[in-house]
All heavy atoms as TSV, in Angstrom:
chain	resi	resn	atom	element	x	y	z
A	1	MET	N	N	25.533	-37.407	-41.620
A	1	MET	CA	C	25.514	-35.998	-41.887
A	1	MET	C	C	26.113	-35.260	-40.695
A	1	MET	O	O	26.123	-35.798	-39.592
A	1	MET	CB	C	24.076	-35.562	-42.216
A	1	MET	CG	C	23.401	-34.647	-41.223
A	1	MET	SD	S	21.779	-34.106	-41.740
A	1	MET	CE	C	20.790	-35.514	-41.349
A	2	GLU	N	N	26.613	-34.085	-40.936
A	2	GLU	CA	C	27.189	-33.268	-39.862
A	2	GLU	C	C	26.276	-32.065	-39.575
A	2	GLU	O	O	25.818	-31.409	-40.490
A	2	GLU	CB	C	28.557	-32.783	-40.261
A	2	GLU	CG	C	29.266	-31.998	-39.171
A	2	GLU	CD	C	30.644	-31.582	-39.585
A	2	GLU	OE1	O	31.595	-32.377	-39.448
A	2	GLU	OE2	O	30.790	-30.435	-40.043
A	3	ILE	N	N	25.998	-31.873	-38.283
A	3	ILE	CA	C	25.220	-30.707	-37.877
A	3	ILE	C	C	25.953	-30.017	-36.727
A	3	ILE	O	O	26.903	-30.573	-36.187
A	3	ILE	CB	C	23.803	-31.111	-37.380
A	3	ILE	CG1	C	23.889	-32.004	-36.165
A	3	ILE	CG2	C	22.998	-31.725	-38.493
A	3	ILE	CD1	C	22.620	-32.090	-35.382
A	4	LEU	N	N	25.523	-28.829	-36.398
A	4	LEU	CA	C	25.988	-28.147	-35.198
A	4	LEU	C	C	24.945	-28.321	-34.118
A	4	LEU	O	O	23.788	-27.934	-34.310
A	4	LEU	CB	C	26.193	-26.645	-35.456
A	4	LEU	CG	C	27.395	-26.245	-36.322
A	4	LEU	CD1	C	27.374	-24.756	-36.561
A	4	LEU	CD2	C	28.678	-26.633	-35.640
A	5	LEU	N	N	25.315	-28.930	-33.013
A	5	LEU	CA	C	24.413	-29.082	-31.869
A	5	LEU	C	C	24.986	-28.259	-30.752
A	5	LEU	O	O	26.058	-28.569	-30.211
A	5	LEU	CB	C	24.325	-30.566	-31.493
A	5	LEU	CG	C	23.424	-30.906	-30.310
A	5	LEU	CD1	C	21.991	-30.444	-30.563
A	5	LEU	CD2	C	23.457	-32.391	-30.008
A	6	ASN	N	N	24.285	-27.193	-30.417
A	6	ASN	CA	C	24.763	-26.232	-29.412
A	6	ASN	C	C	26.198	-25.796	-29.722
A	6	ASN	O	O	27.065	-25.800	-28.887
A	6	ASN	CB	C	24.660	-26.807	-27.999
A	6	ASN	CG	C	23.232	-26.855	-27.518
A	6	ASN	OD1	O	22.293	-26.347	-28.189
A	6	ASN	ND2	N	22.996	-27.471	-26.382
A	7	ASN	N	N	26.401	-25.433	-30.989
A	7	ASN	CA	C	27.670	-24.897	-31.508
A	7	ASN	C	C	28.822	-25.893	-31.518
A	7	ASN	O	O	29.995	-25.490	-31.624
A	7	ASN	CB	C	28.086	-23.630	-30.725
A	7	ASN	CG	C	27.135	-22.507	-30.985
A	7	ASN	OD1	O	26.686	-22.286	-32.111
A	7	ASN	ND2	N	26.793	-21.771	-29.930
A	8	GLU	N	N	28.528	-27.194	-31.391
A	8	GLU	CA	C	29.552	-28.231	-31.529
A	8	GLU	C	C	29.220	-29.112	-32.675
A	8	GLU	O	O	28.101	-29.610	-32.792
A	8	GLU	CB	C	29.634	-29.051	-30.221
A	8	GLU	CG	C	30.153	-28.274	-29.044
A	8	GLU	CD	C	30.337	-29.163	-27.802
A	8	GLU	OE1	O	30.520	-30.397	-27.973
A	8	GLU	OE2	O	30.318	-28.615	-26.710
A	9	ARG	N	N	30.205	-29.329	-33.553
A	9	ARG	CA	C	29.988	-30.215	-34.695
A	9	ARG	C	C	29.766	-31.635	-34.177
A	9	ARG	O	O	30.504	-32.123	-33.325
A	9	ARG	CB	C	31.214	-30.197	-35.609
A	9	ARG	CG	C	31.415	-28.880	-36.262
A	9	ARG	CD	C	32.561	-28.938	-37.292
A	9	ARG	NE	N	32.960	-27.628	-37.729
A	9	ARG	CZ	C	32.312	-26.926	-38.653
A	9	ARG	NH1	N	31.223	-27.442	-39.217
A	9	ARG	NH2	N	32.724	-25.735	-39.025
A	10	THR	N	N	28.784	-32.292	-34.775
A	10	THR	CA	C	28.482	-33.666	-34.413
A	10	THR	C	C	27.957	-34.403	-35.622
A	10	THR	O	O	27.315	-33.835	-36.487
A	10	THR	CB	C	27.483	-33.737	-33.239
A	10	THR	OG1	O	27.360	-35.089	-32.800
A	10	THR	CG2	C	26.112	-33.201	-33.627
A	11	GLU	N	N	28.288	-35.689	-35.681
A	11	GLU	CA	C	27.829	-36.569	-36.758
A	11	GLU	C	C	26.571	-37.268	-36.301
A	11	GLU	O	O	26.445	-37.666	-35.115
A	11	GLU	CB	C	28.892	-37.611	-37.118
A	11	GLU	CG	C	30.087	-37.053	-37.814
A	11	GLU	CD	C	29.826	-36.645	-39.258
A	11	GLU	OE1	O	28.950	-37.267	-39.894
A	11	GLU	OE2	O	30.481	-35.712	-39.737
A	12	THR	N	N	25.634	-37.428	-37.207
A	12	THR	CA	C	24.397	-38.130	-36.898
A	12	THR	C	C	23.837	-38.829	-38.128
A	12	THR	O	O	24.090	-38.404	-39.260
A	12	THR	CB	C	23.332	-37.191	-36.315
A	12	THR	OG1	O	22.164	-37.943	-35.963
A	12	THR	CG2	C	22.955	-36.098	-37.302
A	13	ASN	N	N	23.093	-39.886	-37.877
A	13	ASN	CA	C	22.352	-40.557	-38.971
A	13	ASN	C	C	20.882	-40.197	-38.891
A	13	ASN	O	O	20.079	-40.707	-39.639
A	13	ASN	CB	C	22.514	-42.083	-38.861
A	13	ASN	CG	C	23.928	-42.505	-39.219
A	13	ASN	OD1	O	24.538	-41.976	-40.138
A	13	ASN	ND2	N	24.449	-43.463	-38.483
A	14	ALA	N	N	20.514	-39.339	-37.926
A	14	ALA	CA	C	19.126	-38.923	-37.752
A	14	ALA	C	C	18.625	-38.199	-38.994
A	14	ALA	O	O	19.337	-37.380	-39.545
A	14	ALA	CB	C	18.986	-38.018	-36.520
A	15	GLU	N	N	17.425	-38.551	-39.397
A	15	GLU	CA	C	16.813	-37.901	-40.567
A	15	GLU	C	C	15.917	-36.730	-40.163
A	15	GLU	O	O	15.624	-35.873	-40.985
A	15	GLU	CB	C	16.027	-38.905	-41.370
A	15	GLU	CG	C	16.906	-39.963	-41.989
A	15	GLU	CD	C	16.128	-40.978	-42.796
A	15	GLU	OE1	O	14.914	-40.784	-43.001
A	15	GLU	OE2	O	16.759	-41.976	-43.225
A	16	ASN	N	N	15.461	-36.759	-38.878
A	16	ASN	CA	C	14.614	-35.645	-38.447
A	16	ASN	C	C	14.989	-35.252	-37.035
A	16	ASN	O	O	15.782	-35.891	-36.369
A	16	ASN	CB	C	13.122	-36.059	-38.541
A	16	ASN	CG	C	12.746	-37.197	-37.657
A	16	ASN	OD1	O	12.956	-37.172	-36.445
A	16	ASN	ND2	N	12.204	-38.266	-38.251
A	17	LEU	N	N	14.408	-34.163	-36.603
A	17	LEU	CA	C	14.745	-33.583	-35.304
A	17	LEU	C	C	14.421	-34.537	-34.156
A	17	LEU	O	O	15.216	-34.652	-33.190
A	17	LEU	CB	C	14.046	-32.233	-35.125
A	17	LEU	CG	C	14.392	-31.436	-33.902
A	17	LEU	CD1	C	15.888	-31.129	-33.825
A	17	LEU	CD2	C	13.575	-30.151	-33.866
A	18	GLY	N	N	13.305	-35.224	-34.239
A	18	GLY	CA	C	12.909	-36.161	-33.170
A	18	GLY	C	C	13.950	-37.256	-33.005
A	18	GLY	O	O	14.317	-37.595	-31.890
A	19	GLU	N	N	14.450	-37.802	-34.102
A	19	GLU	CA	C	15.478	-38.827	-34.038
A	19	GLU	C	C	16.769	-38.279	-33.431
A	19	GLU	O	O	17.431	-38.969	-32.647
A	19	GLU	CB	C	15.768	-39.383	-35.446
A	19	GLU	CG	C	14.649	-40.227	-36.003
A	19	GLU	CD	C	14.929	-40.708	-37.417
A	19	GLU	OE1	O	16.046	-40.464	-37.958
A	19	GLU	OE2	O	14.013	-41.311	-38.021
A	20	LEU	N	N	17.141	-37.075	-33.825
A	20	LEU	CA	C	18.355	-36.456	-33.279
A	20	LEU	C	C	18.266	-36.293	-31.769
A	20	LEU	O	O	19.186	-36.621	-31.030
A	20	LEU	CB	C	18.633	-35.108	-33.941
A	20	LEU	CG	C	19.807	-34.341	-33.385
A	20	LEU	CD1	C	21.114	-34.996	-33.791
A	20	LEU	CD2	C	19.788	-32.891	-33.819
A	21	ILE	N	N	17.138	-35.748	-31.296
A	21	ILE	CA	C	16.952	-35.513	-29.882
A	21	ILE	C	C	17.000	-36.838	-29.122
A	21	ILE	O	O	17.679	-36.949	-28.090
A	21	ILE	CB	C	15.648	-34.762	-29.614
A	21	ILE	CG1	C	15.652	-33.370	-30.249
A	21	ILE	CG2	C	15.362	-34.671	-28.126
A	21	ILE	CD1	C	16.782	-32.465	-29.799
A	22	THR	N	N	16.369	-37.875	-29.639
A	22	THR	CA	C	16.380	-39.180	-28.993
A	22	THR	C	C	17.804	-39.752	-28.960
A	22	THR	O	O	18.220	-40.339	-27.962
A	22	THR	CB	C	15.442	-40.150	-29.732
A	22	THR	OG1	O	14.107	-39.627	-29.696
A	22	THR	CG2	C	15.459	-41.539	-29.120
A	23	GLU	N	N	18.533	-39.547	-30.048
A	23	GLU	CA	C	19.900	-40.066	-30.145
A	23	GLU	C	C	20.885	-39.371	-29.191
A	23	GLU	O	O	21.716	-40.006	-28.568
A	23	GLU	CB	C	20.392	-39.904	-31.579
A	23	GLU	CG	C	21.809	-40.293	-31.837
A	23	GLU	CD	C	22.234	-39.931	-33.256
A	23	GLU	OE1	O	21.461	-40.207	-34.198
A	23	GLU	OE2	O	23.364	-39.420	-33.417
A	24	LYS	N	N	20.739	-38.037	-29.083
A	24	LYS	CA	C	21.739	-37.282	-28.345
A	24	LYS	C	C	21.382	-36.903	-26.915
A	24	LYS	O	O	22.266	-36.594	-26.131
A	24	LYS	CB	C	22.052	-35.980	-29.119
A	24	LYS	CG	C	22.567	-36.198	-30.546
A	24	LYS	CD	C	23.942	-36.849	-30.517
A	24	LYS	CE	C	24.489	-36.962	-31.939
A	24	LYS	NZ	N	25.785	-37.612	-31.976
A	25	LEU	N	N	20.096	-36.905	-26.574
A	25	LEU	CA	C	19.681	-36.452	-25.241
A	25	LEU	C	C	18.845	-37.535	-24.530
A	25	LEU	O	O	17.770	-37.877	-24.996
A	25	LEU	CB	C	18.853	-35.183	-25.347
A	25	LEU	CG	C	19.542	-33.984	-25.980
A	25	LEU	CD1	C	18.521	-32.875	-26.217
A	25	LEU	CD2	C	20.682	-33.510	-25.138
A	26	PRO	N	N	19.328	-38.017	-23.391
A	26	PRO	CA	C	18.603	-39.047	-22.670
A	26	PRO	C	C	17.323	-38.525	-21.993
A	26	PRO	O	O	16.377	-39.252	-21.821
A	26	PRO	CB	C	19.607	-39.550	-21.636
A	26	PRO	CG	C	20.540	-38.415	-21.442
A	26	PRO	CD	C	20.594	-37.677	-22.773
A	27	ASP	N	N	17.312	-37.255	-21.634
A	27	ASP	CA	C	16.163	-36.676	-20.931
A	27	ASP	C	C	15.656	-35.465	-21.696
A	27	ASP	O	O	16.400	-34.491	-21.876
A	27	ASP	CB	C	16.575	-36.283	-19.511
A	27	ASP	CG	C	15.459	-35.676	-18.699
A	27	ASP	OD1	O	14.292	-35.780	-19.111
A	27	ASP	OD2	O	15.759	-35.036	-17.667
A	28	THR	N	N	14.398	-35.516	-22.126
A	28	THR	CA	C	13.860	-34.418	-22.935
A	28	THR	C	C	12.907	-33.536	-22.144
A	28	THR	O	O	12.251	-32.659	-22.728
A	28	THR	CB	C	13.164	-34.935	-24.191
A	28	THR	OG1	O	12.078	-35.768	-23.818
A	28	THR	CG2	C	14.146	-35.720	-25.071
A	29	LYS	N	N	12.801	-33.756	-20.826
A	29	LYS	CA	C	11.902	-32.906	-20.041
A	29	LYS	C	C	12.488	-31.505	-19.921
A	29	LYS	O	O	13.685	-31.324	-19.730
A	29	LYS	CB	C	11.747	-33.468	-18.635
A	29	LYS	CG	C	10.901	-34.728	-18.613
A	29	LYS	CD	C	10.706	-35.184	-17.194
A	29	LYS	CE	C	9.870	-36.441	-17.173
A	29	LYS	NZ	N	9.621	-36.934	-15.843
A	30	GLY	N	N	11.641	-30.495	-20.101
A	30	GLY	CA	C	12.057	-29.129	-19.875
A	30	GLY	C	C	13.002	-28.560	-20.908
A	30	GLY	O	O	13.810	-27.689	-20.571
A	31	ILE	N	N	12.954	-29.039	-22.142
A	31	ILE	CA	C	13.849	-28.489	-23.170
A	31	ILE	C	C	13.049	-27.790	-24.265
A	31	ILE	O	O	11.884	-28.085	-24.493
A	31	ILE	CB	C	14.767	-29.550	-23.803
A	31	ILE	CG1	C	13.979	-30.573	-24.629
A	31	ILE	CG2	C	15.653	-30.215	-22.749
A	31	ILE	CD1	C	14.872	-31.495	-25.456
A	32	ALA	N	N	13.700	-26.847	-24.855
A	32	ALA	CA	C	13.191	-26.164	-26.040
A	32	ALA	C	C	14.262	-26.357	-27.120
A	32	ALA	O	O	15.460	-26.362	-26.827
A	32	ALA	CB	C	12.966	-24.678	-25.785
A	33	VAL	N	N	13.828	-26.503	-28.380
A	33	VAL	CA	C	14.747	-26.799	-29.453
A	33	VAL	C	C	14.506	-25.844	-30.604
A	33	VAL	O	O	13.340	-25.593	-30.981
A	33	VAL	CB	C	14.622	-28.268	-29.937
A	33	VAL	CG1	C	15.618	-28.561	-31.036
A	33	VAL	CG2	C	14.799	-29.245	-28.798
A	34	ALA	N	N	15.592	-25.325	-31.177
A	34	ALA	CA	C	15.511	-24.440	-32.329
A	34	ALA	C	C	16.398	-25.010	-33.432
A	34	ALA	O	O	17.477	-25.564	-33.165
A	34	ALA	CB	C	15.939	-23.041	-31.979
A	35	VAL	N	N	15.931	-24.901	-34.653
A	35	VAL	CA	C	16.746	-25.206	-35.822
A	35	VAL	C	C	16.955	-23.899	-36.548
A	35	VAL	O	O	15.974	-23.251	-36.936
A	35	VAL	CB	C	16.076	-26.264	-36.734
A	35	VAL	CG1	C	16.923	-26.502	-37.971
A	35	VAL	CG2	C	15.858	-27.574	-35.972
A	36	GLY	N	N	18.208	-23.528	-36.694
A	36	GLY	CA	C	18.499	-22.168	-37.179
A	36	GLY	C	C	18.032	-21.213	-36.110
A	36	GLY	O	O	18.363	-21.360	-34.943
A	37	MET	N	N	17.184	-20.271	-36.473
A	37	MET	CA	C	16.687	-19.285	-35.497
A	37	MET	C	C	15.214	-19.525	-35.194
A	37	MET	O	O	14.550	-18.697	-34.604
A	37	MET	CB	C	16.889	-17.879	-36.030
A	37	MET	CG	C	18.350	-17.498	-36.226
A	37	MET	SD	S	19.305	-17.524	-34.698
A	37	MET	CE	C	18.670	-16.084	-33.908
A	38	LYS	N	N	14.678	-20.692	-35.579
A	38	LYS	CA	C	13.261	-20.978	-35.407
A	38	LYS	C	C	13.037	-22.051	-34.347
A	38	LYS	O	O	13.537	-23.166	-34.495
A	38	LYS	CB	C	12.650	-21.408	-36.725
A	38	LYS	CG	C	11.186	-21.687	-36.663
A	38	LYS	CD	C	10.619	-22.108	-38.012
A	38	LYS	CE	C	9.121	-22.376	-37.875
A	38	LYS	NZ	N	8.574	-22.878	-39.124
A	39	VAL	N	N	12.263	-21.709	-33.308
A	39	VAL	CA	C	11.899	-22.668	-32.266
A	39	VAL	C	C	10.924	-23.658	-32.878
A	39	VAL	O	O	9.974	-23.289	-33.555
A	39	VAL	CB	C	11.278	-21.986	-31.052
A	39	VAL	CG1	C	10.809	-23.005	-30.034
A	39	VAL	CG2	C	12.290	-21.032	-30.398
A	40	ILE	N	N	11.198	-24.955	-32.623
A	40	ILE	CA	C	10.362	-26.010	-33.193
A	40	ILE	C	C	9.519	-26.637	-32.090
A	40	ILE	O	O	10.078	-27.200	-31.140
A	40	ILE	CB	C	11.249	-27.114	-33.856
A	40	ILE	CG1	C	12.244	-26.496	-34.861
A	40	ILE	CG2	C	10.383	-28.188	-34.515
A	40	ILE	CD1	C	11.627	-25.817	-36.034
A	41	PRO	N	N	8.212	-26.559	-32.209
A	41	PRO	CA	C	7.360	-27.188	-31.163
A	41	PRO	C	C	7.583	-28.698	-31.111
A	41	PRO	O	O	7.804	-29.337	-32.146
A	41	PRO	CB	C	5.916	-26.882	-31.660
A	41	PRO	CG	C	6.059	-25.719	-32.595
A	41	PRO	CD	C	7.420	-25.890	-33.233
A	42	ARG	N	N	7.495	-29.220	-29.905
A	42	ARG	CA	C	7.759	-30.657	-29.683
A	42	ARG	C	C	6.892	-31.549	-30.571
A	42	ARG	O	O	7.336	-32.573	-31.042
A	42	ARG	CB	C	7.496	-30.995	-28.200
A	42	ARG	CG	C	7.833	-32.394	-27.803
A	42	ARG	CD	C	7.538	-32.652	-26.336
A	42	ARG	NE	N	8.390	-31.877	-25.471
A	42	ARG	CZ	C	9.486	-32.322	-24.864
A	42	ARG	NH1	N	9.851	-33.581	-25.030
A	42	ARG	NH2	N	10.214	-31.539	-24.121
A	43	ASP	N	N	5.650	-31.159	-30.815
A	43	ASP	CA	C	4.761	-32.023	-31.584
A	43	ASP	C	C	5.077	-32.128	-33.050
A	43	ASP	O	O	4.511	-32.952	-33.774
A	43	ASP	CB	C	3.284	-31.609	-31.398
A	43	ASP	CG	C	2.984	-30.216	-31.847
A	43	ASP	OD1	O	3.908	-29.376	-32.012
A	43	ASP	OD2	O	1.787	-29.895	-32.089
A	44	VAL	N	N	6.032	-31.329	-33.542
A	44	VAL	CA	C	6.489	-31.466	-34.944
A	44	VAL	C	C	7.947	-31.818	-35.091
A	44	VAL	O	O	8.495	-31.762	-36.185
A	44	VAL	CB	C	6.155	-30.180	-35.789
A	44	VAL	CG1	C	4.646	-29.989	-35.889
A	44	VAL	CG2	C	6.837	-28.964	-35.229
A	45	TRP	N	N	8.604	-32.249	-34.004
A	45	TRP	CA	C	9.992	-32.651	-34.092
A	45	TRP	C	C	10.183	-33.767	-35.100
A	45	TRP	O	O	11.114	-33.714	-35.892
A	45	TRP	CB	C	10.497	-33.157	-32.709
A	45	TRP	CG	C	10.765	-32.097	-31.706
A	45	TRP	CD1	C	10.631	-30.747	-31.873
A	45	TRP	CD2	C	11.205	-32.312	-30.382
A	45	TRP	NE1	N	10.980	-30.100	-30.701
A	45	TRP	CE2	C	11.309	-31.045	-29.752
A	45	TRP	CE3	C	11.479	-33.431	-29.625
A	45	TRP	CZ2	C	11.715	-30.873	-28.438
A	45	TRP	CZ3	C	11.874	-33.271	-28.325
A	45	TRP	CH2	C	12.011	-32.003	-27.735
A	46	ASN	N	N	9.296	-34.757	-35.133
A	46	ASN	CA	C	9.461	-35.861	-36.074
A	46	ASN	C	C	9.168	-35.475	-37.517
A	46	ASN	O	O	9.556	-36.184	-38.408
A	46	ASN	CB	C	8.565	-37.047	-35.662
A	46	ASN	CG	C	9.074	-37.718	-34.399
A	46	ASN	OD1	O	10.234	-37.705	-34.083
A	46	ASN	ND2	N	8.162	-38.299	-33.642
A	47	ASP	N	N	8.495	-34.353	-37.704
A	47	ASP	CA	C	8.195	-33.873	-39.047
A	47	ASP	C	C	9.264	-32.883	-39.572
A	47	ASP	O	O	9.185	-32.445	-40.716
A	47	ASP	CB	C	6.844	-33.184	-39.080
A	47	ASP	CG	C	5.703	-34.104	-38.698
A	47	ASP	OD1	O	5.795	-35.310	-39.031
A	47	ASP	OD2	O	4.754	-33.660	-38.037
A	48	THR	N	N	10.204	-32.516	-38.712
A	48	THR	CA	C	11.210	-31.503	-39.058
A	48	THR	C	C	12.448	-32.220	-39.612
A	48	THR	O	O	13.228	-32.808	-38.861
A	48	THR	CB	C	11.582	-30.662	-37.839
A	48	THR	OG1	O	10.392	-30.075	-37.317
A	48	THR	CG2	C	12.565	-29.584	-38.180
A	49	VAL	N	N	12.595	-32.192	-40.914
A	49	VAL	CA	C	13.694	-32.859	-41.609
A	49	VAL	C	C	14.980	-32.051	-41.399
A	49	VAL	O	O	14.998	-30.832	-41.527
A	49	VAL	CB	C	13.407	-32.994	-43.100
A	49	VAL	CG1	C	14.583	-33.617	-43.831
A	49	VAL	CG2	C	12.131	-33.810	-43.314
A	50	LEU	N	N	16.062	-32.741	-41.073
A	50	LEU	CA	C	17.379	-32.100	-40.893
A	50	LEU	C	C	18.165	-32.176	-42.183
A	50	LEU	O	O	18.054	-33.131	-42.929
A	50	LEU	CB	C	18.142	-32.795	-39.768
A	50	LEU	CG	C	17.554	-32.669	-38.370
A	50	LEU	CD1	C	18.335	-33.522	-37.412
A	50	LEU	CD2	C	17.524	-31.211	-37.917
A	51	LYS	N	N	18.995	-31.152	-42.384
A	51	LYS	CA	C	19.903	-31.104	-43.538
A	51	LYS	C	C	21.317	-30.981	-43.038
A	51	LYS	O	O	21.562	-30.430	-41.961
A	51	LYS	CB	C	19.550	-29.919	-44.439
A	51	LYS	CG	C	18.147	-29.954	-45.005
A	51	LYS	CD	C	17.874	-28.747	-45.884
A	51	LYS	CE	C	17.962	-27.423	-45.232
A	51	LYS	NZ	N	16.932	-27.000	-44.342
A	52	ASN	N	N	22.243	-31.458	-43.840
A	52	ASN	CA	C	23.651	-31.341	-43.512
A	52	ASN	C	C	23.982	-29.890	-43.233
A	52	ASN	O	O	23.605	-28.992	-44.020
A	52	ASN	CB	C	24.510	-31.902	-44.648
A	52	ASN	CG	C	25.973	-32.056	-44.260
A	52	ASN	OD1	O	26.241	-32.632	-43.218
A	52	ASN	ND2	N	26.845	-31.585	-45.089
A	53	GLY	N	N	24.662	-29.601	-42.137
A	53	GLY	CA	C	25.038	-28.249	-41.805
A	53	GLY	C	C	24.061	-27.477	-40.956
A	53	GLY	O	O	24.332	-26.363	-40.540
A	54	ASP	N	N	22.867	-28.077	-40.688
A	54	ASP	CA	C	21.886	-27.394	-39.830
A	54	ASP	C	C	22.486	-27.076	-38.475
A	54	ASP	O	O	23.319	-27.806	-37.953
A	54	ASP	CB	C	20.622	-28.232	-39.651
A	54	ASP	CG	C	19.581	-28.034	-40.711
A	54	ASP	OD1	O	19.722	-27.077	-41.519
A	54	ASP	OD2	O	18.644	-28.861	-40.772
A	55	SER	N	N	22.023	-25.975	-37.895
A	55	SER	CA	C	22.395	-25.583	-36.538
A	55	SER	C	C	21.207	-25.831	-35.614
A	55	SER	O	O	20.143	-25.239	-35.808
A	55	SER	CB	C	22.806	-24.116	-36.497
A	55	SER	OG	O	23.125	-23.738	-35.200
A	56	VAL	N	N	21.385	-26.725	-34.638
A	56	VAL	CA	C	20.343	-27.066	-33.679
A	56	VAL	C	C	20.765	-26.585	-32.314
A	56	VAL	O	O	21.886	-26.867	-31.853
A	56	VAL	CB	C	20.121	-28.592	-33.680
A	56	VAL	CG1	C	19.052	-28.955	-32.645
A	56	VAL	CG2	C	19.709	-29.084	-35.057
A	57	THR	N	N	19.886	-25.847	-31.675
A	57	THR	CA	C	20.158	-25.332	-30.315
A	57	THR	C	C	19.168	-25.932	-29.365
A	57	THR	O	O	17.943	-25.883	-29.615
A	57	THR	CB	C	20.048	-23.817	-30.283
A	57	THR	OG1	O	20.941	-23.263	-31.253
A	57	THR	CG2	C	20.379	-23.259	-28.918
A	58	VAL	N	N	19.667	-26.505	-28.272
A	58	VAL	CA	C	18.809	-27.072	-27.222
A	58	VAL	C	C	18.994	-26.240	-25.958
A	58	VAL	O	O	20.134	-26.046	-25.536
A	58	VAL	CB	C	19.152	-28.574	-26.951
A	58	VAL	CG1	C	18.306	-29.094	-25.842
A	58	VAL	CG2	C	18.993	-29.377	-28.221
A	59	ILE	N	N	17.898	-25.799	-25.409
A	59	ILE	CA	C	17.929	-25.016	-24.171
A	59	ILE	C	C	17.143	-25.781	-23.127
A	59	ILE	O	O	16.016	-26.196	-23.359
A	59	ILE	CB	C	17.315	-23.625	-24.388
A	59	ILE	CG1	C	18.094	-22.876	-25.442
A	59	ILE	CG2	C	17.282	-22.836	-23.065
A	59	ILE	CD1	C	17.439	-21.582	-25.909
A	60	ARG	N	N	17.755	-25.966	-21.973
A	60	ARG	CA	C	17.130	-26.709	-20.878
A	60	ARG	C	C	16.730	-25.712	-19.786
A	60	ARG	O	O	17.515	-24.884	-19.342
A	60	ARG	CB	C	18.097	-27.746	-20.305
A	60	ARG	CG	C	17.466	-28.622	-19.241
A	60	ARG	CD	C	18.355	-29.774	-18.825
A	60	ARG	NE	N	18.757	-30.640	-19.933
A	60	ARG	CZ	C	18.023	-31.613	-20.434
A	60	ARG	NH1	N	16.835	-31.863	-19.958
A	60	ARG	NH2	N	18.471	-32.377	-21.418
A	61	ALA	N	N	15.453	-25.855	-19.373
A	61	ALA	CA	C	14.941	-24.981	-18.271
A	61	ALA	C	C	15.614	-25.408	-16.961
A	61	ALA	O	O	15.914	-26.597	-16.763
A	61	ALA	CB	C	13.444	-25.154	-18.141
A	62	THR	N	N	15.923	-24.417	-16.143
A	62	THR	CA	C	16.522	-24.709	-14.862
A	62	THR	C	C	15.704	-24.045	-13.748
A	62	THR	O	O	14.982	-23.066	-14.005
A	62	THR	CB	C	17.961	-24.179	-14.771
A	62	THR	OG1	O	17.967	-22.767	-15.002
A	62	THR	CG2	C	18.861	-24.878	-15.797
A	63	ARG	N	N	15.865	-24.540	-12.575
A	63	ARG	CA	C	15.130	-23.970	-11.431
A	63	ARG	C	C	15.954	-22.842	-10.838
A	63	ARG	O	O	17.159	-22.778	-11.014
A	63	ARG	CB	C	14.921	-25.017	-10.367
A	63	ARG	CG	C	13.952	-26.068	-10.769
A	63	ARG	CD	C	13.726	-27.016	-9.625
A	63	ARG	NE	N	12.732	-27.986	-9.988
A	63	ARG	CZ	C	12.008	-28.664	-9.155
A	63	ARG	NH1	N	12.227	-28.506	-7.846
A	63	ARG	NH2	N	11.115	-29.524	-9.569
A	64	GLY	N	N	15.274	-21.996	-10.140
A	64	GLY	CA	C	15.987	-20.899	-9.466
A	64	GLY	C	C	15.673	-19.579	-10.129
A	64	GLY	O	O	14.924	-19.465	-11.068
A	65	GLY	N	N	16.314	-18.567	-9.641
A	65	GLY	CA	C	16.028	-17.248	-10.175
A	65	GLY	C	C	17.230	-16.397	-10.302
A	65	GLY	O	O	18.350	-16.733	-10.286
């Protein structure tokens, strides 16, 4: 299936958000993830089913001000 990950088209076989994050991101510390315009809590990533064309946004916390 094809999704948008941070506004870039990408192919994945992941069936849920947890699988996608594991597949595409080696380090998941300090990230927040949204599907569409809804932030998805980490504890339900594996329960969040992805559909072809979904837009996933990953935001990584950074240090500094």
